PAZAPA-4460 file (N, C-alpha, C; in steps of 0.05 Angstrom, whole numbers, plus 32768, in hexadecimal, padded with zeros to 4 digits):
% residues 291
    n_x    n_y    n_z   ca_x   ca_y   ca_z    c_x    c_y    c_z   seq   type   mol
   8010   7FE7   8001   7FFF   8000   8000   8013   8018   8000     1      M     A
   800B   802C   7FEF   801A   8045   7FED   8013   8057   8005     2      N     A
   8025   8065   800F   801F   8077   8025   8033   8090   8023     3      S     A
   8025   80A6   8028   8034   80C0   8029   802C   80D0   8042     4      I     A
   803E   80DD   8050   8037   80ED   8068   8040   8109   8062     5      T     A
   802D   811B   8069   8034   8139   8066   8031   8145   8083     6      L     A
   8040   815A   8087   803F   816A   809E   8033   8185   8097     7      H     A
   801C   818B   80A2   800C   81A2   8098   8004   81B4   80AF     8      V     A
   7FFB   81CB   80AA   7FF1   81DF   80BD   7FD4   81D8   80C5     9      T     A
   7FCB   81E4   80DC   7FB0   81E2   80E4   7F9C   81EA   80CE    10      D     A
   7FA4   8202   80C1   7F93   820D   80AC   7F90   81F8   8095    11      E     A
   7FA4   81EB   808D   7FA3   81D8   8077   7F92   81C1   807E    12      I     A
   7F95   81B8   809A   7F84   81A1   80A2   7F66   81A7   809F    13      I     A
   7F60   81C1   80A7   7F44   81C9   80A5   7F3A   81C9   8088    14      E     A
   7F4C   81D1   8075   7F46   81D0   8059   7F43   81B3   804F    15      K     A
   7F51   81A2   8059   7F4F   8185   8052   7F35   817A   805C    16      M     A
   7F2E   8181   8074   7F18   8176   8080   7EFE   8180   8070    17      K     A
   7EFF   8197   8069   7EE9   81A3   8059   7EE7   8194   803C    18      S     A
   7F00   8190   8030   7F03   8185   8016   7EF8   8169   8015    19      F     A
   7EFE   8159   802A   7EF7   813D   802C   7EDE   8138   803C    20      Y     A
   7ECD   814C   8043   7EB6   8149   8055   7EA4   8135   804D    21      Q     A
   7EA1   812E   8033   7E8D   811A   802A   7E9A   80FE   802D    22      D     A
   7EB4   80FC   8033   7EC0   80E1   8035   7EC9   80DA   8052    23      F     A
   7EC2   80EC   8065   7ECC   80E7   8080   7EBE   80D0   808D    24      I     A
   7ECF   80BF   809A   7EC4   80A8   80A8   7ECB   80A9   80C7    25      I     A
   7EBD   809A   80D6   7EC1   809C   80F4   7EDB   8090   80FD    26      K     A
   7EE8   809D   810E   7F01   8093   811B   7F00   8095   8139    27      S     A
   7F07   8080   8148   7F08   8082   8164   7F24   8086   816F    28      N     A
   7F37   808C   815D   7F51   8094   8168   7F53   80B0   8170    29      N     A
   7F59   80B3   8189   7F5B   80CE   8196   7F6F   80E1   8189    30      Q     A
   7F81   80D6   817B   7F95   80E8   816F   7F8F   80ED   8152    31      Y     A
   7F78   80E5   8147   7F70   80E9   812C   7F5D   8100   812B    32      V     A
   7F61   8114   811B   7F50   812B   8117   7F38   8123   8104    33      L     A
   7F3E   8114   80EF   7F2B   810A   80DC   7F39   80F4   80CB    34      F     A
   7F26   80E4   80C1   7F2F   80CE   80AD   7F1B   80D1   8096    35      T     A
   7F25   80D1   807D   7F14   80D1   8067   7F1D   80BB   8054    36      A     A
   7F08   80AE   8048   7F0D   8097   8037   7F01   809A   801B    37      K     A
   7F13   809F   8008   7F0A   80A2   7FEC   7F0C   8088   7FDF    38      T     A
   7F08   8088   7FC3   7F09   806D   7FB7   7F24   8060   7FB7    39      A     A
   7F39   806F   7FB5   7F54   8062   7FB5   7F67   806D   7FCA    40      N     A
   7F5C   807C   7FDE   7F6F   8086   7FF1   7F62   808B   800C    41      C     A
   7F70   8085   8022   7F66   808D   803C   7F77   80A3   8048    42      V     A
   7F6A   80B8   8051   7F7A   80CF   805B   7F73   80D2   8079    43      I     A
   7F88   80D3   8088   7F86   80D5   80A5   7F96   80ED   80AF    44      T     A
   7F89   80FF   80BB   7F95   8117   80C8   7F99   8112   80E5    45      A     A
   7FAF   8116   80F0   7FB6   8113   810C   7FB9   812D   811B    46      Y     A
   7FB7   812C   8136   7FBA   8143   8148   7FD7   814D   8146    47      T     A
   7FE9   813F   813B   8005   8147   8139   800B   8158   8120    48      T     A
   7FF5   815D   8112   7FF5   816A   80F8   8001   815B   80E3    49      N     A
   8003   8141   80E6   800A   812F   80CF   7FF1   8124   80C1    50      K     A
   7FF1   8123   80A7   7FDD   8118   8098   7FE8   80FF   8088    51      V     A
   7FDD   80EA   808D   7FE5   80CF   8080   7FD2   80C9   8068    52      L     A
   7FDE   80C5   804F   7FCE   80BD   8037   7FD7   809F   8033    53      F     A
   7FC2   808E   8031   7FC7   8072   802D   7FB6   8067   8017    54      Q     A
   7FC1   8057   8004   7FB2   804C   7FF0   7FBE   804D   7FD4    55      G     A
   7FAF   8045   7FC1   7FB9   8043   7FA4   7FC1   8060   7F9B    56      K     A
   7FB0   8073   7FA2   7FB3   808E   7F99   7FBF   80A1   7FAE    57      N     A
   7FCE   8096   7FC0   7FDA   80A7   7FD6   7FE9   80BF   7FCD    58      A     A
   7FFE   80B8   7FBA   8010   80CE   7FB0   7FFE   80E2   7FA0    59      E     A
   7FEC   80DA   7F92   7FDC   80EE   7F82   7FCA   8100   7F94    60      E     A
   7FBF   80F2   7FA9   7FAF   8101   7FBB   7FC0   8115   7FCD    61      E     A
   7FD6   810C   7FD6   7FE9   811C   7FE5   7FF3   8135   7FD5    62      A     A
   7FF8   812F   7FBC   8003   8144   7FAA   7FEF   815D   7FAA    63      S     A
   7FD6   8159   7FAD   7FC3   8170   7FAD   7FCB   8185   7FC3    64      I     A
   7FD5   817B   7FD9   7FDA   818B   7FF0   7FF6   8193   7FF4    65      W     A
   8008   8187   7FE4   8025   818D   7FEA   802C   81AA   7FE6    66      M     A
   801F   81B5   7FD1   8025   81D2   7FCB   801B   81E5   7FE2    67      A     A
   8009   81D9   7FF0   7FFE   81EB   8007   800C   81E7   8021    68      L     A
   801E   81D2   8022   802B   81CD   803D   803A   81E4   8046    69      T     A
   803F   81E4   8060   804E   81FB   806C   8067   8200   805E    70      D     A
   806A   8219   8052   8081   8220   8043   809A   821E   8052    71      S     A
   8099   821E   806E   80B1   821C   807F   80BE   8201   807B    72      N     A
   80AF   81ED   8075   80B9   81D2   8072   80CF   81D3   805C    73      F     A
   80CB   81E1   8047   80DF   81E4   8031   80F0   81FC   8033    74      Y     A
   80F3   8206   804C   8102   821D   8050   8120   821A   8046    75      L     A
   812A   822E   8037   8146   822C   802E   8157   822D   8047    76      T     A
   8166   8219   804C   8175   8216   8066   8189   81FE   8064    77      S     A
   8199   81FE   807A   81AA   81E8   8080   819C   81D8   8095    78      I     A
   819B   81BE   8091   8190   81AD   80A4   81A5   819A   80AD    79      G     A
   81A5   8194   80C7   81BA   8180   80D2   81AE   816C   80E3    80      S     A
   81B4   8152   80E0   81A8   813D   80F0   81BD   8126   80F3    81      D     A
   81B8   8117   8107   81CA   8100   810C   81BA   80E6   810D    82      E     A
   81C7   80D0   8108   81BB   80B3   8109   81CF   80A2   8116    83      V     A
   81C4   808E   8123   81D5   8078   812F   81DA   807A   814D    84      G     A
   81D2   808F   815B   81D7   8092   8176   81C6   8080   8186    85      T     A
   81B0   8075   817B   819F   8062   8189   81A4   8045   8182    86      G     A
   81B7   8041   8170   81BE   8026   8165   81D8   801C   8174    87      D     A
   81D5   8003   817F   81ED   7FF8   818D   8203   7FF3   817A    88      Y     A
   81FC   7FE7   8163   8212   7FE1   814F   8214   7FF9   813A    89      F     A
   822B   7FFF   812F   822E   8011   811A   8236   802B   8122    90      G     A
   823C   803E   8110   8247   8058   8116   8232   806C   811E    91      P     A
   823B   8084   8125   822A   809C   8125   8231   80AC   810C    92      V     A
   821A   80B3   80FE   821E   80C2   80E5   8210   80DD   80E7    93      V     A
   821D   80F3   80E0   8212   810D   80E1   8212   8117   80C3    94      V     A
   81FD   8124   80BB   81FC   8130   80A1   81EF   814C   80A4    95      V     A
   81FD   8160   8097   81F2   817A   8093   81EE   817E   8076    96      S     A
   81D6   8187   806E   81D2   818D   8051   81C4   81A7   804C    97      C     A
   81C9   81B1   8034   81BD   81CB   802D   81A7   81C8   801A    98      Y     A
   8190   81D3   8021   8177   81D3   8010   8173   81EF   8004    99      L     A
   8177   81F2   7FEA   8170   820B   7FDE   8155   820A   7FD1   100      S     A
   814B   8221   7FCB   812F   8224   7FBF   812D   8214   7FA6   101      D     A
   8141   8211   7F97   8141   8205   7F7D   813B   81E6   7F80   102      E     A
   8140   81DB   7F98   813E   81BE   7F9C   8122   81B7   7FA9   103      K     A
   8112   81CA   7FAD   80F8   81C6   7FBA   80E7   81B2   7FAA   104      K     A
   80E5   81B6   7F90   80D4   81A5   7F7E   80E0   8189   7F80   105      E     A
   80F9   8185   7F7F   8104   816B   7F80   80FC   815D   7F99   106      L     A
   80FD   816A   7FAF   80F6   815D   7FCA   80D9   8157   7FCB   107      L     A
   80C8   8167   7FBE   80AC   8162   7FBD   80A6   8148   7FAE   108      Q     A
   80B5   8144   7F97   80B2   812C   7F87   80BB   8113   7F95   109      K     A
   80CF   8117   7FA8   80DB   8100   7FB6   80CB   80FA   7FD0   110      L     A
   80B7   810C   7FD5   80A7   8108   7FED   80B7   8109   8006   111      H     A
   80CA   811B   8008   80DC   811B   8020   80CE   811E   8039   112      I     A
   80D4   8110   804B   80CA   8113   8068   80DC   8106   807C   113      R     A
   80D6   8106   8095   80E6   80FB   80AB   80EF   80DE   80A4   114      D     A
   8109   80DA   80A6   8114   80BD   80A0   8108   80A8   80AF   115      S     A
   80FD   80AE   80C8   80F2   809A   80D9   80D8   8090   80CC   116      K     A
   80CB   809E   80BB   80B5   8095   80AD   80B9   8086   8094   117      E     A
   80D2   8082   808C   80D9   8076   8074   80E6   805B   8077   118      L     A
   80E0   8048   8067   80EF   802D   8068   810A   8031   8060   119      S     A
   811A   801D   8067   8136   801C   805D   8139   801B   803F   120      D     A
   8126   800D   8033   8125   800B   8016   8120   8026   8009   121      D     A
   810E   8035   8013   8108   8050   8009   811F   8062   800E   122      V     A
   812B   8061   8025   8143   8072   8029   8159   806C   8017   123      I     A
   815D   8052   8010   8173   804A   7FFD   816E   8054   7FE1   124      Q     A
   8154   805A   7FDA   814D   8064   7FC0   8152   8083   7FC0   125      K     A
   8148   8090   7FD4   8148   80AE   7FD6   8163   80BB   7FDC   126      I     A
   8171   80AF   7FEF   818A   80BA   7FF8   81A0   80BF   7FE2   127      A     A
   81A4   80AD   7FD0   81B9   80B3   7FBC   81B1   80CC   7FAB   128      P     A
   8198   80CF   7FA6   818F   80E7   7F98   8195   8101   7FA8   129      I     A
   8192   8101   7FC1   8196   8117   7FD2   81B5   811C   7FD4   130      L     A
   81C5   8108   7FD5   81E2   810C   7FD6   81EC   8118   7FBC   131      F     A
   81DE   8111   7FA7   81E6   811D   7F8D   81DE   8139   7F8A   132      K     A
   81C6   8140   7F94   81B8   815A   7F8E   81BE   816F   7FA3   133      E     A
   81C3   8168   7FBD   81C6   817D   7FD1   81E1   817F   7FDB   134      L     A
   81EC   8197   7FDF   8206   819A   7FEE   8206   818F   800A   135      P     A
   8218   8181   8012   8217   8175   802D   8233   8171   8039   136      Y     A
   8232   816C   8052   824B   8164   8061   8242   814C   8072   137      S     A
   8254   8137   8071   824F   811E   807E   8265   8116   8090   138      L     A
   825E   810E   80A9   8272   8104   80BC   8269   80E9   80C6   139      L     A
   827C   80D7   80C8   8277   80BB   80D2   828A   80B7   80E7   140      V     A
   8280   80AF   8100   8291   80A9   8118   828F   808B   811B   141      V     A
   82A2   807B   8113   82A0   805F   8117   82A1   8056   8135   142      N     A
   829C   803E   8139   8299   8035   8154   82B2   8037   8166   143      N     A
   82C9   8033   8159   82E2   8036   8169   82E7   8052   8171   144      E     A
   82E1   8065   815E   82E5   8082   8166   82CF   808B   817A   145      K     A
   82B6   8081   8176   82A1   8087   8188   82A8   807E   81A5   146      Y     A
   82B1   8066   81A8   82B8   805A   81C2   82CF   806B   81CE   147      N     A
   82E1   8073   81BD   82F9   8082   81C7   82ED   809C   81D3   148      E     A
   82DD   80A9   81C7   82D3   80C4   81CE   82BD   80C1   81E7   149      L     A
   82AD   80AE   81E6   8299   80AC   81FC   82A3   809D   8214   150      T     A
   82B6   808C   8211   82BF   807C   8229   82DA   8088   8232   151      I     A
   82EF   8086   8220   8308   8090   8228   830A   80AE   822D   152      D     A
   82FD   80BD   821D   82FE   80DA   8223   82E4   80E4   8230   153      E     A
   82D3   80D3   8238   82BC   80D9   824A   82AB   80EE   823E   154      R     A
   82A7   80EF   8223   8295   8103   8218   827A   80F8   8217   155      M     A
   8267   810A   8220   824B   8100   8220   8240   8102   8205   156      N     A
   822A   80F5   81FF   8220   80F1   81E4   8217   810D   81DA   157      L     A
   820A   811D   81E8   8203   8137   81DF   8219   8149   81D6   158      N     A
   822E   8149   81E6   8246   8156   81E0   8253   814D   81C6   159      Q     A
   8253   8134   81C1   825D   812A   81A9   824D   8132   8190   160      L     A
   8232   8131   8195   8221   8138   817E   8223   8156   8178   161      K     A
   8227   8166   818D   8229   8183   8189   8243   8188   8178   162      A     A
   8258   817D   817F   8272   8181   8172   8270   8177   8155   163      K     A
   8263   8161   8150   8260   8156   8134   824F   8168   8125   164      L     A
   823A   8171   812E   8226   8184   811F   8235   819D   8118   165      H     A
   8244   81A8   812B   8252   81C0   8126   8266   81BB   810E   166      K     A
   8275   81A6   8111   8289   81A1   80FC   827D   819C   80E0   167      Q     A
   8266   818D   80DF   825A   8188   80C6   824D   81A2   80BA   168      A     A
   8242   81B2   80CA   8235   81CB   80C1   824B   81DF   80B7   169      I     A
   8261   81E1   80C6   8278   81F2   80BC   8283   81EA   80A2   170      Q     A
   8285   81CF   809E   8290   81C5   8085   827D   81CE   806F   171      H     A
   8263   81CB   8074   8250   81CF   805E   824F   81EC   8057   172      L     A
   8251   81FE   806B   8250   821C   8067   8267   8223   8054   173      L     A
   827F   8217   8058   8294   821D   8046   828E   8215   8029   174      K     A
   827D   8201   8024   8278   81F7   800A   8264   8209   7FFB   175      K     A
   8250   8213   800A   8239   8221   7FFC   823C   823E   7FFA   176      I     A
   824E   824B   8008   8254   8268   8006   823A   8278   800A   177      N     A
   8228   8270   801C   8212   8280   8023   820B   8279   803F   178      T     A
   81FA   828A   804D   81F4   8286   8068   81D6   8284   806C   179      K     A
   81C9   826D   8067   81AE   8269   806B   81A8   8263   8088   180      P     A
   818F   8261   8090   8187   8257   80AB   8194   823B   80AF   181      P     A
   819C   8235   80C6   81A7   821B   80CD   8196   820E   80E4   182      I     A
   818B   81F8   80DB   8178   81EA   80ED   8182   81D0   80F9   183      I     A
   8182   81CD   8113   818C   81B4   811F   8175   81A9   8131   184      V     A
   8171   818E   812F   815E   8181   8141   8168   8185   815F   185      D     A
   8155   818E   816F   815C   8196   818B   8160   817C   819C   186      E     A
   817A   8175   819D   8182   815D   81B0   818B   8168   81CA   187      F     A
   8191   8181   81CB   819B   818E   81E6   8194   81AC   81E3   188      T     A
   8196   81BA   81FA   8190   81D6   81FA   81A5   81E5   81ED   189      S     A
   819D   81FE   81E3   81B0   8210   81D4   81C8   8217   81E6   190      K     A
   81C2   821B   8200   81D6   8220   8213   81EB   820B   8215   191      E     A
   81E2   81F2   8217   81F2   81DB   8218   8203   81D6   81FE   192      N     A
   81F5   81DC   81E7   8204   81D9   81CF   821A   81EE   81CE   193      F     A
   8216   8206   81D6   822C   821A   81D6   8242   8211   81EA   194      A     A
   8239   8205   81FF   824E   81FC   8213   8260   81E4   8207   195      K     A
   8251   81D1   81FC   825F   81BA   81F1   8273   81C0   81D9   196      Y     A
   826A   81D4   81CA   827C   81DD   81B3   828F   81F3   81B9   197      T     A
   828B   81FF   81D1   829B   8217   81DA   8299   822C   81C5   198      N     A
   8281   822F   81BA   827E   8245   81A4   8261   8250   81A4   199      D     A
   825D   8264   81B7   8243   8270   81B8   823C   827F   81A0   200      P     A
   8250   828A   8193   824A   829A   8179   823D   8288   8164   201      L     A
   824B   8270   815F   8241   825E   814C   8225   8255   8153   202      F     A
   8222   824E   816D   8208   8242   8176   81F1   8256   8172   203      T     A
   81F8   8270   8176   81E2   8283   8173   81D5   8285   8157   204      S     A
   81E4   827B   8143   81DB   827A   8127   81C8   8262   8121   205      Q     A
   81C7   8250   8134   81B7   8238   812F   8199   823B   8138   206      L     A
   8188   822C   812A   816C   822B   8131   8169   820E   813E   207      I     A
   8161   820C   8156   815D   81F3   8163   813E   81ED   8165   208      F     A
   8135   81D6   815C   8119   81D0   815F   8116   81B3   8163   209      T     A
   8101   81AB   8173   80FB   818F   8176   80EF   8183   815C   210      M     A
   80F6   816A   8157   80ED   815B   8142   80EF   816A   8127   211      K     A
   8108   8177   8124   810C   8187   810D   810A   817A   80F3   212      A     A
   8110   815E   80F2   810E   814E   80DA   80F2   814E   80CF   213      E     A
   80DD   8151   80E0   80C2   8151   80D7   80B7   816D   80D0   214      S     A
   80C8   8181   80D7   80BF   819D   80D2   80CF   81AA   80BB   215      K     A
   80E5   81A2   80B4   80F6   81AD   80A1   8101   8199   808C   216      Y     A
   80FD   819D   8073   8108   818A   805E   8126   8187   8060   217      A     A
   8134   819D   8066   8151   819C   8065   815A   8188   807B   218      S     A
   814D   8188   8092   8155   8174   80A7   814A   8158   80A1   219      V     A
   8135   8157   8094   812B   813D   808B   813E   812F   8077   220      A     A
   8149   8141   8065   815C   8136   8051   8175   812F   805F   221      C     A
   817F   813F   8073   8198   8136   8082   8193   811C   8090   222      A     A
   817B   8117   809B   8176   8101   80A9   8176   80E7   8096   223      S     A
   8169   80EB   8080   8168   80D5   806B   8185   80D0   8062   224      I     A
   8196   80E2   805D   81B0   80DD   8052   81C2   80D0   8069   225      M     A
   81BE   80D9   8080   81CC   80CD   8097   81C4   80B1   809D   226      A     A
   81AA   80AA   809B   81A1   808F   809E   81AA   807D   8088   227      R     A
   81AD   8088   806F   81B6   8079   805A   81D5   8070   805E   228      Y     A
   81E4   8084   8066   8201   807E   806B   8204   806B   8082   229      K     A
   81F2   806E   8097   81F4   805C   80AC   81EE   803F   80A4   230      F     A
   81DA   803B   8093   81D3   8021   8088   81EA   8015   807A   231      L     A
   81F8   8026   8068   820F   801C   8059   8226   8013   806D   232      L     A
   822A   8022   8081   8241   801C   8094   8238   8002   80A4   233      E     A
   8220   8001   80AC   8217   7FE8   80BA   8219   7FCF   80A9   234      L     A
   8213   7FD3   808E   8215   7FBB   807C   8233   7FB4   8078   235      A     A
   8245   7FC8   8076   8262   7FC1   8074   826C   7FB3   808C   236      N     A
   8263   7FBB   80A3   826A   7FB0   80BD   8261   7F92   80BE   237      L     A
   8248   7F8F   80B5   823D   7F75   80B6   824D   7F61   80A3   238      S     A
   8253   7F6B   808A   8264   7F5A   8078   827E   7F52   8085   239      N     A
   828C   7F64   8093   82A5   7F5E   809F   82A3   7F49   80B4   240      K     A
   828B   7F48   80C3   8286   7F36   80D8   8279   7F1D   80CF   241      L     A
   826D   7F1E   80B8   825E   7F05   80AE   8244   7F02   80BC   242      G     A
   8238   7F16   80C5   821E   7F16   80D2   820F   7F30   80CC   243      I     A
   81F5   7F2D   80C8   81E5   7F44   80C3   81DD   7F54   80DB   244      T     A
   81EB   7F68   80E2   81E5   7F76   80FB   81CB   7F85   80FA   245      L     A
   81BD   7F85   810E   81A3   7F92   8111   81A5   7FAE   811C   246      H     A
   8193   7FBF   8114   8192   7FDA   811E   8185   7FDC   813A   247      K     A
   8188   7FF2   8148   817B   7FF6   8161   8189   7FE8   817A   248      G     A
   8179   7FE6   818F   8185   7FD8   81A5   816D   7FC7   81B1   249      T     A
   8170   7FAC   81AC   815A   7F9A   81B3   8166   7F7E   81B9   250      N     A
   8154   7F6A   81BE   815E   7F50   81C4   816E   7F43   81AE   251      D     A
   8166   7F49   8194   8175   7F3C   817E   8191   7F48   817D   252      I     A
   8194   7F63   8180   81AE   7F70   8181   81BE   7F66   8199   253      V     A
   81B3   7F63   81AF   81C2   7F58   81C5   81CD   7F3C   81C1   254      E     A
   81BC   7F2B   81B5   81C4   7F10   81B0   81DA   7F0F   819B   255      E     A
   81D9   7F21   8185   81EF   7F23   8173   8209   7F2C   8181   256      Q     A
   8207   7F3D   8192   821F   7F48   81A0   822B   7F31   81B1   257      A     A
   821A   7F21   81BF   8223   7F0B   81CE   8234   7EF8   81BC   258      I     A
   8228   7EF1   81A6   8236   7EDE   8194   8250   7EEA   818B   259      Q     A
   8252   7F04   8185   826A   7F0F   817C   8280   7F0F   8191   260      L     A
   8278   7F13   81A9   828A   7F12   81BF   8294   7EF5   81C3   261      V     A
   8283   7EE3   81C1   828C   7EC7   81C5   829F   7EBE   81AE   262      K     A
   829B   7ECA   8197   82AC   7EC1   8180   82C6   7ED3   817F   263      K     A
   82C5   7EEC   8186   82DB   7EFE   8181   82E8   7F08   8199   264      H     A
   82DB   7F04   81B0   82E5   7F10   81C9   82D7   7F2B   81CF   265      G     A
   82D9   7F35   81E8   82C9   7F4E   81EE   82D4   7F67   81E1   266      S     A
   82ED   7F66   81D7   82F9   7F7D   81C9   82EA   7F84   81B0   267      D     A
   82DB   7F72   81A5   82CC   7F75   818C   82B7   7F8C   818F   268      I     A
   82AC   7F8E   81A8   8297   7FA1   81AB   82A2   7FBE   81A7   269      L     A
   82B9   7FC5   81AD   82C4   7FE0   81A8   82C7   7FE6   818A   270      R     A
   82C7   7FD1   8179   82CB   7FD5   815E   82B0   7FD6   814F   271      K     A
   829B   7FCB   815B   8281   7FC9   814C   826A   7FD6   815B   272      V     A
   826D   7FDC   8174   8255   7FE4   8184   825C   7FFE   8195   273      A     A
   8246   8008   81A1   824A   8021   81B3   824B   8016   81CF   274      K     A
   8262   8012   81D9   8267   8004   81F3   825B   8010   820B   275      V     A
   8255   802A   820A   824A   8036   8222   822D   8031   8226   276      H     A
   8220   8023   8212   8203   801C   8216   8200   8009   822D   277      F     A
   81ED   800C   823C   81E7   7FFB   8255   81E8   7FDE   8250   278      K     A
   81DF   7FD7   8236   81DD   7FBA   8230   81F7   7FAC   822D   279      T     A
   820C   7FBB   822C   8226   7FAE   8229   822E   7F9B   8243   280      T     A
   8228   7FA4   825A   822E   7F96   8271   821F   7F7A   8270   281      N     A
   8205   7F7C   8268   81F5   7F64   8266   8201   7F51   8251   282      S     A
   820B   7F5D   823A   8215   7F4D   8225   822E   7F3E   822E   283      I     A
   8241   7F4C   823B   8259   7F3F   8246   8254   7F2A   8259   284      L     A
   8241   7F2D   826B   823A   7F19   827F   822F   7F00   8271   285      K     A
   821F   7F04   8260   8212   7EED   8253   8225   7EDF   8240   286      K     A
   8238   7EEC   8232   824A   7EE2   8220   825E   7ED1   8230   287      A     A
   8265   7EDA   8248   827A   7ECC   8258   826E   7EB6   826B   288      N     A
   8254   7EB3   826D   8247   7EA1   827E   8248   7E85   8270   289      S     A
   8244   7E70   827F   8243   7E54   8274   8225   7E4D   8273   290      V     A
   821E   7E45   825C   8202   7E3C   8258   8201   7E1E   825C   291      Y     A
***
């Protein structure tokens, strides 16, 4: 089933409700503003201002509203986002990318949105286009370097992220020779970002917002590009180990880590995992116990 999600204003939701009034059906979901069912599409508007189009004509139906979506979503800007901080295996990837007004139409055709709403298959199709079309800066912190910074140098995760975002953004600014708005997903306060980077002047130029990847296309693109690179790095790591490493932190990931420790010794974790995760102690205990 085809599906498209748009992020719209309250005003557009009211226009949609009026437009689909003859097709509205009952919904008991407290987070649903309305649901409309046409011949080939189901349209669901949520209290989060997301509207989901599902069905054979999802793309066609959504395209009616794309031109009316909040212009801020396609704001000419630099967006910066990171991926991998919640995954036990694999690196941390940071991407900053520049979205110019000329690329708005391309992003609309690609149905750009938050990478968390996209499957890995879709990301693998979209991301190479974004890497080709958008100026960007990419940073990859492999597991050995990550563990050196977070364990040996006792750097907390927000401090590491702040330093990486600053570096990526500054690299990109040198490439594009312009100074657009710079948007960063708010993972820490502006005051802490300035403290972590020791650069209040640079920090003052940034726009911090929660869930930025769902509000600005530039951040959504950065998120997609970072996720794509993370998937490539995780696949390379898997090939070296002869095992398909899983994303996230769950029972499957823990069992894979246990088997790796049994086969290669505990030092393997510094090369493939984020050792400061709480699950590491459990992994080491189980790997060294006798079954």
